[in-house]
C-alpha positions as CSV (number, residue, x, y, z in Angstrom):
1,X,37.2,-34.3,66.3
2,X,33.6,-34.6,65.1
3,X,30.5,-32.7,65.6
4,X,29.0,-31.6,68.9
5,X,25.2,-32.1,69.1
6,X,23.4,-29.4,71.8
7,X,20.1,-30.6,73.5
8,X,17.2,-28.4,74.8
9,X,14.4,-29.2,76.3
10,X,11.9,-26.5,75.3
11,X,12.1,-22.8,75.1
12,X,13.9,-20.5,77.7
13,X,10.8,-19.2,80.0
14,X,13.1,-17.3,82.8
15,X,16.3,-17.2,84.1
16,X,17.5,-15.4,87.5
17,X,20.3,-16.1,89.8
18,X,20.1,-18.6,92.7
19,X,22.7,-20.0,94.9
20,X,23.4,-23.5,94.5
21,X,24.8,-25.5,96.9
22,X,26.2,-28.9,96.6
23,X,27.3,-31.3,99.7
24,X,28.7,-34.6,100.0
25,X,31.5,-36.9,99.1
26,X,33.1,-39.6,97.0
27,X,29.5,-39.8,94.5
28,X,26.9,-39.3,98.1
29,X,26.1,-35.9,96.7
30,X,23.1,-33.7,97.8
31,X,22.2,-30.5,95.3
32,X,20.0,-27.6,96.8
33,X,19.1,-24.8,94.4
34,X,17.9,-21.7,96.4
35,X,18.2,-23.5,99.5
36,X,15.9,-26.2,98.4
37,X,12.9,-23.9,97.3
38,X,13.4,-24.3,93.6
39,X,15.1,-28.0,93.4
40,X,16.5,-30.9,95.5
41,X,19.1,-33.7,94.2
42,X,20.7,-36.7,95.9
43,X,22.4,-38.8,94.4
44,X,24.8,-42.6,94.6
45,X,27.5,-44.1,92.8
46,X,27.2,-46.9,90.9
47,X,29.6,-49.5,91.8
48,X,31.9,-51.2,89.1
49,X,32.8,-55.6,89.8
50,X,34.7,-54.4,92.7
51,X,32.4,-53.3,94.5
52,X,33.6,-50.3,95.9
53,X,34.7,-47.6,92.4
54,X,32.0,-46.2,90.7
55,X,31.7,-46.9,86.8
56,X,34.0,-44.5,85.0
57,X,33.6,-42.4,82.0
58,X,36.7,-41.6,80.3
59,X,38.0,-39.4,77.0
60,X,35.0,-37.3,77.1
61,X,34.3,-34.0,75.6
62,X,33.7,-31.7,78.4
63,X,35.8,-28.5,79.4
64,X,36.0,-28.9,82.7
65,X,37.2,-32.6,82.9
66,X,37.7,-36.0,80.8
67,X,36.7,-38.3,83.2
68,X,33.1,-38.6,84.9
69,X,31.7,-41.1,87.1
70,X,28.3,-43.0,87.0
71,X,25.6,-42.8,89.9
72,X,22.4,-42.4,89.9
73,X,19.5,-40.6,91.6
74,X,17.9,-40.8,94.7
75,X,15.5,-38.0,94.9
76,X,14.7,-35.2,92.4
77,X,12.6,-32.2,93.2
78,X,12.3,-29.5,91.0
79,X,9.6,-26.8,91.5
80,X,9.3,-23.3,89.9
81,X,5.8,-21.0,89.7
82,X,4.0,-23.2,86.4
83,X,5.2,-26.8,87.5
84,X,6.5,-29.4,89.7
85,X,8.8,-32.3,88.9
86,X,9.6,-35.1,90.9
87,X,11.6,-38.2,89.2
88,X,11.6,-41.8,90.7
89,X,14.9,-42.6,92.5
90,X,17.5,-44.6,90.1
91,X,17.9,-42.1,86.9
92,X,21.5,-41.1,85.8
93,X,23.8,-39.1,87.5
94,X,27.5,-37.9,87.2
95,X,29.8,-36.6,89.0
96,X,33.6,-36.1,89.5
97,X,35.0,-35.2,92.7
98,X,38.1,-32.9,92.0
99,X,36.1,-30.5,89.6
100,X,35.4,-27.2,91.5
101,X,33.5,-24.1,90.1
102,X,32.3,-20.1,92.0
103,X,31.8,-17.2,91.1
104,X,29.3,-15.8,88.8
105,X,27.9,-15.0,85.1
C-alpha cells in the first residue's frame, strides 16, 4: 500500500461537541450541525450514463467502506464566531447509503 496523504485547511482553532443530523436517502441528503446554527449542507447524486444510478468510486482506502457515490452540493453554509462561508451549488460531495455511525468521541 502506498503513502496516505493527510490534508489540513489550517490550524485547529476550537473543538466543541455538537449534534450532527443527516436526513434523506438515495444521495439526496440534508445535513445540519448544531441544529443548523453551525452548518447546513444539501447534496444530490451525480447520475451516470443510465440516468438513474449515481457515479461510483470504488476500491478506496477508507475504514468504513471501499465504495463511495458521487454527489454535488445544492447548498452549504457554515458559520462560527469568526467567519461565514457560503459555497456555490455544484461542489463535490460523496455519500454511501449504508454507512452508519453514532456515539461520542
